[in-house]
N, C-alpha and C positions, 0 to 999 in steps of 0.2 A: 460610348464608350468604343473604342476600335480595339477589335482583338487581333490576334496573329493567327493567319491562316494556316493551311499546312504548306509545309516547306516549300519555300521558293513562291510565293503567293503575295507574301507583304501580309498589308493588314486588311480587316475586314469591317466593315460598318455598314450602318441603314440597317441593322435586324439583319445581315448577310448578304442584301442585294448588291451591297458596292465592296469592290476590291479596289485596292490601290498596291500594285506591284511598287511602285517608288513614289512615296511621299514626298511633296514639294509644297511647303507650307507658303514658300514666296512666290509662287506661280501665279502669272496675269491671267490665266485662263485654265478653266477646267475641263475636260474631254470625256463627258459622258458615250460610253461605245458599248452598244446592243448586237448581240448575237444573232447568227443566221438560223435556219430551223435545225435543232438537233446539236447544235455547238454550244458553248459555253462561254463564262469570262475569259476562261486560259488564251481563249484563241486572240483575243488583243494584248496578252502579256509583253510579247516582244516590243510593242507600240511604245511601251513605258520606256525601254531603251534607247529607242530610236528620237524620238521628240526632243527639245531643247528644255532645259530647266525652265523655263514660262509657261509651259504646258504641263500640267498633271493629267494624266491618262487614267480614266477610272472606268475599269470593265464591270458592266453590270451582269450581276447572277441572277440569271432566271431559276423558278423553281422546275426540277425534274429531272437536274442535269448537273454532273460533277459533285459538288461538296453538297448540293440541294438535291440528288438524286432520289431522295427517302422522299421528298416532297412532290404533291398531287401537281402537277403541270397544269397551269393555266390554259383553258381552251381557245380564247378569242383574243385578236388583238385589243380590244376595248377591256378586257378584263385586266390584260397585261399591264396597259397604260394606268387604269384606273388603282392598281395595284402599287404601281411603281413610283407614279406622280407625288406621292406624299413623303415618300421615301426622299426624292430629290429634290421636294420643297425645304425640307429639314435640314438638306446639305447644302445647298446653294448660298453660298458667302462671297462670292466674286462672278465676274462674267463667266459665261459656260457655253459650249457647243455639247451639241446631241450628235452621233454618228451611230447611223444602222445599217447593217447589211442584209438584203432580202428581207425575210421576215423582220429584222432588226430594224430596217428602214421604216416600216408599217408601224413599229410600236413608238420608234425615235417621233414621228411625223404626228401620232395622238399624242404624246408625251408634250410635245411644244406647241399644240394646240391649248390643252388645259394650261400648262403652264403659264403660258400667255394670259389666258384668261384670269390667272391667278397675280398677274402682275408682275410675274418671273420671266419674260421673254427671254430665249436663247438668243446667244448673238448670232450663230448662224446653225443651220442644219445640212448634216450631211447625209444624205440618201444614195445608197449603191447598192446596185444589181438588182432591184426592184420596179416593178410596175409602178406607174403612179396611179393613187389611189381610184380612181376613177375608171382605169383602162380595166379590159376583160382578160381573162386568161386566154394564150393562145394555144391551148391543152385542156383535155376534158377534165383536169384536176386528177393528182396525182392521188390524194387522201381519199380518194372514192372506190382505190383499186383494193382488192384482196391482200393480207402483208407478204405473201411472198413477191408477187407482182409490183406490190410498192416499191419494196425492198430494191429489187432488180433495175425499178424505173429510177429510183433515185439515186442509184449507184451509176447509171448510164447519165443521166443529165448533171447530175454533181459529184462527179468524181474528185475524190481526196486521196490520192496516193499514198498508201502508210496511214491512211485513217482509221477510226473505228470501224468503218464499214465494211473494210477489207476481211475483218476478223469476224467470221460466222458468230461465235459466241459475244463478243462485242455488242455487234451488230443487233441481236437478239434482245439484250439489256436495254439497248437504248430504242430500240424501235417502237416502244409505245411512245415516247416524249415524242421522236421524230414524225410519228404520223398524226399528233397533235398539231404539231407545229406547223405542220403542212396543211391540215384542215384549216387551222386559226387564219393563214397567211392567203388561202386561196380562195376562201369563202368572205374576205374582207372588201367591203367598197366603200366611198366616200363619194360624193358629187361632186364635179369639177369645180365648183365656185366655192368648196371650203378650203380655205386659206390661211396660211400663217403669214406674219407682217416680216419676220428677218427673212435675211439672204439664204438663200437654197442653192448649193450646189450638188450637181447629182451625176454618179457613177456608170457606166456600162462596159462591160465586157464587147468587144469586137466578136467573140463567138460563142455569146452566149444563148444556149438552145432554148431559155426560158423568159428571158427579157430582150427584147430588141430597141433597135435607138428610138424608135416613135414612143416605146414606152417611157424612155427614159427622159426625153424633150419634153414628154409631156407633164412632167414634174412643175413644168414653167407654170401652169394652170394653178398652181396649189400655193403661192407665194402673191403677195403682195410688193415683196422687195427685189431686190434684183437675184437674177438666178445666173448660173453657170453651169454648163454640162463637159462631160470629160468623157472620150471613150479610152477605155483601155486595152491592151492587149490581154487577150484570153478569155477562159468562157465563164461558166456561174461562179466557179469559185475565184475570179484573180484578185479577190481582196486578199490572198493568200500567197498565189502564185507570182503576183506582183505586188509584194508589201512594201518594198523599198520605195515603190514608184507613189503607191498611194500615201504613206507616211510625207514623203515629200510634196506631195499636193495637199494633202489636208494641213499638215506643221504651215506651208507658204501661205495659207487662208489665214490661219490661226495668228499668225505673227503681224499680217497686215489688219487685224480686226482694229479699229479705233479704240483708245482706251475706254472703259468701261466705270460706271460707279459702282463699287463692289457693294455686295448685296448681303444683307444679314440673315440668320437664320432666322423663321418665325417659331 
């Protein structure tokens, strides 16, 4: 049963993993959105107001942040995908797509692999602000730094004016989860021949210091289906600074999806 979340968050279902800012029972497609390191489901709440009624936006709430702050964060991309997939499997009752930014892109990819093996492949996978799974880091890895230098590096590479990291007290509260998230993302690898069968759309920021154009283009190797890539103006958090443009592109591709056979919950 869906529960009513905190004021303004809509409904919560899937044991607290899924939030629905705007429930759309008649939606043709559902878009599950995975957050980046240190962020939460609320990052995608504005998307629910932007997409047409044919798309139900469902932000994913990971443990260790926002209303799940008291829960222990999961420490690897595989662990996150293993915990999330049964929730998605029970929720899928129509064609769906997965969107993830940065760490969220890696979780979305792993979820797509597992759901495809279960006979529930996504109609499309959107990966944003992330290196392809086989690509090495261009830097030493921020998660290896001590807390102080780590926080300063994150502020430099992933600036979010007005965000929690600008407040020292809030930053200290979020730091443990942020550190775990960076470790999960930075230590994740998959061979280049690990592929999903669905179409993949990849997005990269043209001024992103963490992910370059080659990292984004390399996602082509991880699908046996069609591949599209986009260069978006901005740094690593272009998903927020260019939110309207992202919604236009993602929404356009969702509206172009062929009609699918509705799926039933198991």
